[in-house]
C-alpha positions as CSV (number, residue, x, y, z in Angstrom):
1,X,0.0,-0.1,0.0
2,X,1.1,3.5,-0.8
3,X,1.7,5.5,2.4
4,X,2.9,9.2,2.7
5,X,3.6,10.5,6.3
6,X,4.4,14.3,6.7
7,X,6.2,15.7,9.7
8,X,8.0,18.8,10.8
9,X,5.3,21.3,11.1
10,X,4.6,23.6,14.0
11,X,4.4,27.2,15.2
12,X,7.1,29.6,14.0
13,X,7.4,33.4,14.2
14,X,7.3,35.5,10.9
15,X,10.7,35.3,9.4
16,X,11.6,31.9,10.9
17,X,12.2,28.7,9.1
18,X,10.8,25.0,9.2
19,X,11.7,21.9,7.3
20,X,8.9,19.5,6.4
21,X,9.6,15.8,5.7
22,X,7.5,13.3,3.9
23,X,8.4,9.7,4.2
24,X,7.1,7.4,1.4
25,X,6.6,3.7,1.2
26,X,4.7,1.2,-0.9
27,X,5.9,2.2,-4.3
28,X,9.2,2.7,-6.2
29,X,9.8,6.3,-4.8
30,X,12.5,7.2,-7.3
31,X,10.3,6.7,-10.2
32,X,7.7,9.3,-9.3
33,X,7.2,13.0,-9.2
34,X,6.4,14.4,-5.7
35,X,4.8,17.7,-4.8
36,X,3.8,19.7,-1.8
37,X,0.4,21.3,-1.4
38,X,-1.1,23.6,1.2
39,X,-4.6,24.4,2.5
40,X,-5.7,27.1,4.8
41,X,-9.1,26.6,6.6
42,X,-12.0,27.5,4.2
43,X,-9.5,28.0,1.4
44,X,-8.7,26.1,-1.9
45,X,-5.8,23.6,-1.8
46,X,-2.8,25.0,-3.8
47,X,0.2,23.6,-5.2
48,X,3.4,24.8,-3.5
49,X,6.3,23.0,-5.1
50,X,7.0,20.0,-7.4
51,X,10.2,18.0,-7.8
52,X,10.6,15.5,-10.7
53,X,11.8,12.0,-10.3
54,X,15.5,12.6,-10.9
55,X,15.6,15.4,-8.4
56,X,17.1,18.0,-10.8
57,X,14.0,19.8,-12.0
58,X,11.8,21.7,-9.6
59,X,9.0,24.1,-9.8
60,X,7.4,26.6,-7.3
61,X,4.3,28.8,-6.8
62,X,5.1,32.4,-7.3
63,X,4.2,33.1,-3.7
64,X,7.0,31.0,-2.3
65,X,9.7,31.2,-5.0
66,X,12.9,32.4,-3.5
67,X,11.9,31.2,0.0
68,X,11.1,27.6,-0.1
69,X,13.1,24.7,-1.5
70,X,11.8,21.3,-2.5
71,X,14.3,18.4,-2.4
72,X,14.3,14.7,-2.3
73,X,16.5,11.8,-1.1
74,X,15.6,8.8,-3.1
75,X,17.8,6.4,-0.9
76,X,15.5,7.4,2.0
77,X,12.3,7.6,0.2
78,X,11.8,11.0,1.5
79,X,10.9,14.4,0.2
80,X,11.6,17.7,2.0
81,X,10.3,21.2,1.9
82,X,12.7,23.8,3.4
83,X,10.6,26.9,4.2
84,X,12.5,30.2,5.1
85,X,11.4,33.7,5.6
86,X,8.0,32.5,6.6
87,X,5.0,34.7,6.6
88,X,1.7,34.6,8.3
89,X,0.0,34.0,4.8
90,X,2.0,30.6,4.8
91,X,-0.1,29.2,7.6
92,X,-1.9,26.2,6.4
93,X,-1.9,22.4,6.5
94,X,0.8,21.1,4.3
95,X,0.4,17.9,2.2
96,X,2.7,15.6,0.4
97,X,1.5,14.1,-2.8
98,X,3.0,11.7,-5.4
99,X,2.2,11.4,-9.0
100,X,0.2,8.2,-8.2
101,X,-2.3,10.8,-6.7
102,X,-1.9,9.5,-3.2
103,X,-1.9,12.1,-0.5
104,X,-0.4,12.3,3.2
105,X,-2.7,13.3,6.1
106,X,-0.9,16.6,6.4
107,X,1.2,18.5,8.9
108,X,0.1,22.0,10.5
109,X,2.3,25.1,9.9
110,X,1.3,28.1,11.8
111,X,3.3,31.4,11.4
112,X,2.4,33.9,13.9
113,X,3.9,36.5,16.3
């Protein structure tokens, strides 16, 4: 069975940093594109970042470009989202997704002073 488990969320002040992790199992991780999405309460879920299977090609939403970095370690079956210079508008539940269209349960990120 495909499983994606996010971790690393929490409460951080504006300007701070967090690193999210997504541990994957149940499929050949290195063969698939991975993405991070986020959703604030009452808001539409939005795509934040994507990393293709080789790890060398990435894309980002304009709102996070220059602040967030997606990476993957295929040997560890893990995808990461390094979030720097966090803003209150980054507050959301962050979800990991693979191109098999499986989702993790999400991890809460709250940016507040």
